[in-house]
N, C-alpha and C positions, 0 to 999 in steps of 0.2 A: 518427522516430528523432532523438534529441538528439545534436548534435555537441558534444563537450567541448573547451573551450579552456583551456589552462593559463595561469594568471596568475602571472607571475614577480616582480612588483614592486608597490609602492604607486604611487599617482599621483605623477608627476614635475612636474606643474603644478598649477594651482588647480582644475581640473575633474576630474570622475570619470575615472579612467584607470589604465593600467598597462601594463608590457611583457608581452606575451602570446606564447605559442608555439602555432601552429596545426598540425593534422594535415592541413590542406588542401594542395593542390599548391604546391610552392615557387615563388616568383617569380624566383628566381635559383638558381645552383648551390649556394650555401652559406648561404642565409638563409631561415628560416621564422619569424623573430621580428618582431613588429610592436608599435608603440605604439597602443593602442586607447583611445578617449575618447568622452565624450558629456556632455550637460548634463542637469539634472533639474528645472529650474524656469525660469519666465520672468517678468520684471518689466516694467512699463510697456508692456503690450501695445498699448493704445490702439486705433487703427483697423487694426492690422496683421493680416494673415492668417497670419503665421508661427506655427509651433508649435515649442516647445523640443525635442520628440521628433525633429524634422527637422533640428536643428542640425548633426549629422554630414554630412548631405547638403549643407547650405549651405557647410560648410567644404570639401567635395570640389569644389563649384562654384568656389570661390575658387582652389583649387590647379589646377584644369583651366584656368581663365582665365589663370593665371600661365604655364602651359605653352603656351597659345596665343601668348603674347608671347615665348616662348623662354626663360623662366627655368627653372632647374634645381630639381627637387624630388625627394625619395625617391619610390619607387613608392607610390601611395596608392590606397585602395579604400574603397568603401562595403560594410560588413559588414551583411548583411540578416538580420533576425530577425522578419519579418512573420508567420511561422508559429510563433514562440516555440519554435524548435527548437535554440537555442544555449544551452549551459550553460557557465558560467565556474567553474573550480575552482582553489582556491589550491594552489600548488606548495610543498610543504615547510612548510606552516603560515604562509605569507606572508599578511599582511593584505591584504584585497581591497577596492579602492575602486570597482570597476566594478559598476554596478547591473544586475541581470537584467531581462528582460522589456521591454527597449527595442526599438522597431521597427528602429532603425538604430544602428550604431556607425561611427566614422571610424577606419580602420586605416592606419597609415603604416609602411612598412618601416624597421626600425631600421638606422641607420648609425653607424659609430664615428668619432669625431674623430681625424684623423691626428695623429701625435706631432709632426710638423714643420710644423704650421700656422703661417702668417705673418699676424699681426694687421694689419701695415701693408699687405700685398698684398691681404688681404681687404677692407680699408677702401677701397682704390682701386677694386676691382670693385664694391663696394656703391655707391660714389659714381657710377660709370658706369651702374649699373642702377637708381638712385633714380627716374629718370623712369618706369620700368615699374611700380615700387611705387606711385608717385603715380597712374598710370593705373588701378591696381587699388584705389586709395584705402586702402592699407595703410600705417600710420604707426608701428607699434611693432616693427619688425624691426631697423632700423639701431641699433647700439649695444647690442644684446642678444645676446651671444655664443652663448648656448644656442639661438638661433633659426636659426643657419646654420652651415655647415661650409665651410672653405676647403680645396679639393683642390689642393695645390701641383703635382701631376703634370699636371693638365689646365688649370691656371690658371682655375678657375671657383669660383663660390660655389653651394652647394646649400642651398636654403631648407628647413630641416627642420620649421619651424613658422611658417606664414604666418598662422595663425588664420583668421578669417572677416572678409571686407571689408564685409559688409552688416549685420552685427549683432555685438555684443560678447558674448563668452562667458568669464566669469571667476567663480571661486568657485561653480562648478556652476550659475550663473544666466545665462540669455540675456537681454540687455537692449539697448535702443537708447541710444547716447551722443549727445553734441552733434554729432559728426561724421557720424552716420548720419541722412541727410536723408529726410524724408517725400516721397512722390511729388509731382511738380510739378503745379500747376494748368495748365489747358489752354494759356493764352497763353504761360506760361514754358516749357512743354514744347515748343511749336512753335518758340519761339526757340532752345531747346537743340538740338533736332534739326536746325534750319537751320544752326546754328553747327557742330555736330559733323560734319555731312555734308560739310563743307569740308576735313576732315582725314583722313589715313591714318597709321597707325603702322608704322614700320619695325621689324620684330620682330628678335629675336636668333637666329632660326633659320637664318641664313646669308644670303648675298647674294641680293637679290631678294625676301626674305620681307616681305610687307606685308599689312596688313588695314585696311579702312576703320574709322574710329573708331566709327561707329554700328554696323557689323557686329560689332565687338568687344563693345560694350555690350549688344547683343541676342543674343550667342552662346548664353546659356542656353536660349533658345527651342528650339534644335535640338541641344542638347548631349547627349553620351553620357558616362557615367562607368563606370569599371571596378568590377566587383563580384568578390568572392572566392567567393561562394556564391549562385548558380552563378557559375563563373569566366567572365568575359567582359564585353562592353560592354552597358550597360543605359541606355535612354533616361531622361533626367531626368524627362520627363513621365509615366513609368511609376512613378516613386518618390514624387513630390509632386504636388499638384493644380496645374492651370494657373494658378489665381489666385495661388498662391505664386510661380510662375515669373514671371508678369507683374509682381508686386511686386518681385522681385529686380531685374528689368530697370529698372523705374521708379526704384528707389532708387539703382541705379548711375548712371542718367542725372542724377538730382537731385544726387547726391553730387559728381559731376564738375562739373556746372554751377554749383552754389552754392559748392562748395569752391574755385573759381577755379583748378582744376588746369591748365587750358589757359593761363591768364594767366602762371602760374609757369613753364610749360614751352614757351611759344610759340616760342622760338628754339632749341629742342632739335633736335639732328641726327636724332633718331629720330621726329620728327613732321613730316610733309609737309603743306603746304597744297595741295589739289588743285583747289579752285574759288575 
């Protein structure tokens, strides 16, 4: 049985996507609208095991890692279409930028920017949380107002579009940029693990919330993501092959090691040296 999804808008970014309305169970009392997106090509594949069809999963991994650190995001999900049982239909003649027959789509619950957002207050919070963005190796959020929402009532920033930290996705194309490092050679990897094992991150989840830096970088190995169909937690290793998960971890390690992220944040109050 094909489940139909109403498409309410054209793409709002450079990738295939659009605002959609689902008949799936609502994630909150008053919202069943999501922004759905995906890629359709890959450039500069090289030696990578990554597949552009899996980009929505990679983006969900990025968002889940942000939540591990205590950053705020909208509710996000992997929309699964492995049985090709999802159908996208235009609402009211709306042009449709979402391509059918993809195995996965990334779905993020739609949020509305408050009318009384404070740019200056948001800037202060972003400055405080820049360390966490650096640990995620995300560089294109700060300064781009459409990528976050400031909630003046709870004094927090909600990151509505973190993108993907291990690969670039623009103009419908998944590609590696200069900041996306290839997995390290054995000697450099040993040095990286030795260095990272000396640190733990103080998360934003409240007093006492900590995670070892290596545990954080290796979190995709045992990660679960939320799916809308079926609704619930799904293990990452049931969505993509182990070789891709291994590459995600290795690229995270290489990116932080070669990107000098620790050197830039070595005196940060959110980073403890434990050895």
